N, C-alpha and C positions, 0 to 999 in steps of 0.2 A: 736436872730438869726432866719432867715426866715426858715419856714418849707420847706423841699425839696419834689418836685413832679416830678416823671418821667412819661412821656407819650410815649406810644409805638405806632408809626405810625404817619406820618406827612401828612395824607390826610386832607380833610376839617374838619373832626371831631377832629383830633389831633391838627390842627392849631387853631381851635376855642377854644378848651379846654386850649391850651397853652397861647393864648392871654388873655383870661379872668382870668386864674389862675395867670398869671404874673401881670396883672393889680391889682389883689386883694392881692398882696404882697407876693406871693410864689416864691421860687427859683425853676425855671422850666427848665428841660432838656427834649427835644423832640428828640426821636430816630427813624430814618427812615432807612430801609434796602436798599432803592433805592438811586441813585445818585442825585435825585431831589425830591422836595416835590410834593404833590398832590394826591398820591395814584391812584385811578381810575379816579379822576378828572384831566385829563391830555391831552396833545397834543404832537405831536412829529414831528420832521423835517426830511425830506429825500430829498436830492439833491435840496435844496432851497424851497421846498414845506412844508407848515405847515398843518398837518392833525388834524382836530378837533376831539378829541377822547371821548368827554364827553358832555359838556354843549352846546347843539344846541339851547336851549332856557332855561331861568332861572326864576324860581319862586322867586319873591322878587326883580326882576330887576327894578320894578317901585315902587314909593312911595305909589301907590294905595294899595299895600299889605304891610301895615304898619309894622307889626311885623318882618317879614323876611327881608324886605328892611333895617330896622334899624340895624339888626344883620349883614347884609352884609357890611353896612357902618362902624359899630363899629369895625369889624375885618379887614377893609381896602380893602376887595374884590371889593367894589364899592366906588365911591367917586365923588366929583364934577368934577374932571378931566377925568372921565371915560365915554366915549360915549357908549350908549346902542342902538343897532340897532334893529328895528322892521321890519323885512322883510315881504313883501307881494308877493304872497299869502302865508299862513302858510302851506297849503298842497293842492295839485292839482293832478288830474289824467286825462289822455287822454282816452276818451271813444267815439267810433263811430264818430270820426272826430272832436270832440270838447273837450275843456279843462274845466273840472268841478273843482271848487276851494272852499276852506274854507279860508275866510279872517278873520281878527281879530274882525271886527264889525259883531256881530251875526245877526243883522237885514239885513245887506247887503248880508251876506251869504245866509240867508233864502230867500231873494228876488230873487237871481239868481237861487237857487235850485228849487223854485216854478215854475219858467219859464221852467226849464228843465224837471221837473216831476210834473205837476199839481196834479196828482193822489196821490202824497206823501205829499201834502200841510198840511193835518191835523197832520201828524207825525212831519213835519218840524216845524209847529207852536207850537206843544207841547214841542219840544226840546228847542225852543227859550224861551218859558215860564219858563221851568225848569232852563235853564242857567241863566236867569235874576233873578230868585228867589234865587238861590244859590249864585249869585254874590253879594247879599246884606249881606251875612253872614260874620262876622268878623273872621279873622284868627290870633288871638293874640298869642304872645309868652309870657308865664307867668313864674313866679318864683316857685321853689319848696317850700314845706312847711318847715318852721323852719329856713330858711336862712335869714340873715340880708343883706339888699341890699341898696346900695347908692341911686338908683332910682327904687323903687319897681314897679313891673309889675304884677298887680293882675287881676284875672277874675272878671269883674264887672257884676252886675245884668243885666244891659242893654244889654251886650253882649249875655248873656244867652237867653234873650227874643228874640233877633234877630236870634238866632240859632234854636229855637223851630220850626218855620214854615218850615225850610229847611230839617229837619230830615226825614219826609216822602218821600221827593224827593230823597234824598241820599239813603234811604232804597230801593226804587224802582230800582234804577240803580245797587245797590249792589246785587240784587237778579237775575240779568241777566248777561250774558257774553257779551263781545264785539262782538263776532260772532252772538249772538242772536239779539243784538241791530241792527247791520248792516242789517241783513236779514229781518227786519221789513219793509224796503223800497222795493217798487216794481220795481223801476228803477235799473237795474244792475250796472249802472255807479255810482249811489249813494251808492249802497251796497259796491262797491269797495272804494269809497271815505271815507266812515266811517269804512272801514275794514283794517285800517293801523296797528292796534295793534294785537298781537296774539289773536286768537279767544277765548281761554280759560280764558283770563284775565277778571276781573270784569269790567262791563261797567262804573263803577265809574271812572275808569281811563280816559275814553273818556269825561265824563261829566266834570271832574275837569280840563281837558285840555282846553275845550271850555270856562269854567268859567275864567280861567287864561287869556285867550286871550280877553275875553269880558271886563274885568276890566282894560285893557291896560297894562297887565303884560306880562311876557314871552318873554322878549327881549334878545338879544345876546350882552354881554359886549365886547367891543373892545379888540381884542387880544385873546379872548376865554378863555378856561379853564386854560391853562398854565399861562397866564398873571394874571389871577384872583388869583390863588393860590400863585404865586410869590409875589403879593401885600400883601397877608395875611402873608406870610413868613417874608416879610420885616417888617410888623407891629410887629410881634413876636420878631424878633431880635433887632429891634429898641427899644423895651421895655427892652432889656437886657436878653431875653431868650436865652438859649443855644441850638443849633441845631446840632445834630450829624447825618450826612448822611453816606451812605455806611456802616451802622452798624446794625447788626442783633442781636436781643435779643434772647438768647437761652431759658431762662426760667424766669418766675416771681419768685422771692425769697419769700417764705412764711415760717414764723417761729411762732410757737405757735398761729396759727390762725390769723396772721397779715402779711400783705404785707410789706416787708422791703426793697424792691429794685428789681433789675434785674441782671441776669447773662448774660454777653456778652461772646464772644469767649475767650478773654484773661483777663477779669477783672470782678469784681462785683461792681455795683454801688448801694449805699445805698440811701434810700428815706423814707420819712414819709408817702407817698401815691403813688400809681401807678394807672394810667389810661390807660386801654387797648382800643385802637381804631382800631387795626387790625381787619379785618372782624371776627365777633364773633365765627362762627362755626370753622374756622381754628385756631383761637387763643386758644379756649378751647382744641383743639386737640394737639397743638404744644407747648404752652407756660407753661404748668403745668404738673408736675409729676402726681398729682391728681387734676383734675379740681374742682372748687367750686361746691358744691352740691345744690345750690339754685334752687328751682323749676322752676323759670322763665328761667334760663340758660339751664336747661334740656329741657324745652319746645322749646327753639330756636333750640337746637341741633336736636330735633326729628321732628320738623314741618317746619323749615325754607324752603321756596321756593327760588330758585335762578334764576335770569335773567342772562342767559349766551349767548354770541353771538360770531359770526365770523365777523370781521370788515375789510372791504376792502377799501384801499385808492389808488387813482390814481392821479398822477401829469401829466398834459398834456399841451403842449405848444400850446394851442389854447384858445380863449376867449369864454367861455360859460356864460350864464346869472348868475349874482351874487345872486341867490335865490335858494330855494329848487326846483329842476327840477321836472316837472310833471312826475308822475309814468306812466309807459307804459307797455303794454303786450308784451312779448318777442316772436319773431318768433320761436326761438329755446330756450326752457326752460333751465334754469341752473340746473344741477344735481350734487349733491355731498352729501356725508354722508347718502346715502339712501333716500334723499328727492329731491323734484322737486319744483323749484320756477318759476312761470310763469310771475311774475311781478317784476319790479325793479325801484327804484328811487335813486337819488343822492342828497346829500347836496353839493352845489357848492359855492366855495369861490375864487373870483379873488384876493382879498386883501391878501390871504394867499399863493400867488404864485409869481414867478418871472414875470416881465413885459411880457405881451402877453400870460400868462398862467393861468390855473385854477386848484385849488386843489379840488378834488372830494372825497366824502366818501359815502359808502353804508354799510348797516348792515344786516346780516342774524341772526334773533333772536332765532332760534331753538337751544336747548341745544345739541350741538354736541361734548361735552367734550370727551365722550367715543370713538367716532370715531377718533378724533385727537390723543388721548392717544394711541390707538391701532396702528395708523399710525406711531407715534413716536417710539413705541416699536419695530415695524417691519421694521423700516428704510425707510418708505414711506412718511414721514412727508413733506419734501420739494417737493416731486413729487406731492402730493395731493394739496399743496398750489399753485404750478405752474399750475395745471390743472384748479383750480378754478379761478386763475388770468386770464387765457386765455379766459375762458367763460365770465367773467365780462367785460374784455376789448373788446371782440368781440361784446357784446351787446351794449356797449357804442359807438363803432365806427359805428355800423350799424345804430344807431339812430342819431348820430352826426358825419357825414362823415368827418367833418373838423378835427376830432381827429385822423384819420387814419394816421399811421406813425409818430405821434407826441407825443405818450405816452413816458414820460421820466422816470417814476418810478411807480411801483405797489408794495404796501406793504400790507401784510395780517397779522392781529393780531388774533390769534385763542384763544380759552379759555385757552390753555396752556400758551400763551403769557401773558395774564392777571394774571394767577396764578403765573408765574415766577416773574413778576415785583411787584405784590401787595401782594402776599401771601394769597389771598382770596380763599376760598373753591371753587374748580372747576373754578376759574377765574370769579366768579360772581361779578358783579358791582352793583347789586341791588337785591331786592327780587321781589316776584310776589304777587299780590292780586287777588285771585280767587273768583268765585261766592260764596257768603255766608260768606266770611271771615269778621271778625269783626275788626274795627279799635281798636288798642291797643297800649299802650306805656309801655314798660318794664322799671323797676325801675332803672337799671344801677348801683345799689349798691348791695353788698353781705352781707347777714347776717352771712354767714359762715366764711368769711375772712374780717377782718376790714382793712380799708385803701386801699381796692381794688375796682376800679370802671371801668365801661365799657361805651363806646360811639361808635357811628357809625350807619350806615344805618339800621342795624338789630334791633335797639332799638325801632323804630316806623315803622313797616312794612307798605308798601313795601319798604320804604327807599327813596333814592334820595339825591341830594346835600343839599336841605334845611333841611332834617331830620338830616343829618350828622352835619350840622352847629348847629342846635338846641341842638342835643345830646351832643356836645362838651361843649356848654354853660352850660347845665344841670350838666355835670360831674364836671365842675369847681365849680358850686354852691354846689354840694355834698361835695367836699373837703372843701369849705369855712364853711359849716355847721359843719363838723367834728371838725375843729380847731377853731370854733367860730370867723371866720374872716368876715369882711364886703365884700360882693361881689360887685365888681366895673366893 
């Protein structure tokens, strides 16, 4: 009889774990509290408009990034029939009457930036050199120790040799913030162009973004996040996996130091192993009477940084360019939650809108969870959302007058929205990597509770969809190793 595995959470990590565990011969049940799969990798429809809520560009969308691309294909997220779009430019800003852009070809980006700011040429050339050097580094996805695999993926000596020259470059960017990196430029337009990420993030995030583009990766799969996770869900159910939606796990059942299943509202499900892919901080708080005492789990609880945002979506019956619109400086800054935003940009999708329309999204990345929570408690929640919606729509219409009177829907997802639908701590959809943070990978297995495993973006900070994908695969390998099964 097949060993039973229960997976909590049907986001990318849960779907990945479910697919690989099912292929490896386990009886797998995947439990999701929401009515759809995907977790934070999601999109939603309002009045005929589809708003992309997660994957605006995907690491591993191209075969150039061999390891992750293979995993996306193995799980069904990508395939021969899935078109991947590579929009240009990747990012642009309006400054002093001109548009300054970053395109996917680093040499073309550098050429245009040198013309705009010759005095910044040495810094631009150094960035190009660094991006090209890191672009040569392999990003393999390897197997855990002690697992038997149908197609082993091992770290080869040649890969290590390719990584060694890159380490000093990555160390250099890891020691400065995004804000410090951007301020190195003398031209204020270039400072703004490279200042799209929160200033306290490690500049490693910027470097790896440009590396992704330079190797031809970072495309947008047709249909976006929702279509991608639905393809993964179909892969899982076609393999015979059981998917339970609209079902909330109350507790993980632990007896005599062993995970024996889960407790639902009206029943208990037994299992030989449990994989928790719900966001780790929240899961430790909610799913256990006494959380496992492993040091790495305590470290996550104590040190995890959370990327939290307020996400604004607009559906307008007007045709805007089907690209990321250039960021511009607002005549009237947007103010909410005690902060002021002087700049705004939108992701723009005509293919996600009714004919003649455009679906637009913009994001405010500051952690405003406490603001929205207080507004909710005091009965001002909808009022504050409406005030923000008016400011964003006014900014859009001032810049693009063809939108005036044609906005058909405005939808705002606050950190409370993400918390409600995903169960994540404060509605966080990713972590943060700050200056000096070291790259690490948590083990995902518990010494204190046998048969209990974890996966999700917290396992390899700062997280993201590829991390969730990889961690799900690793969790399936851990289960295979426990029961001496061949990982397939």
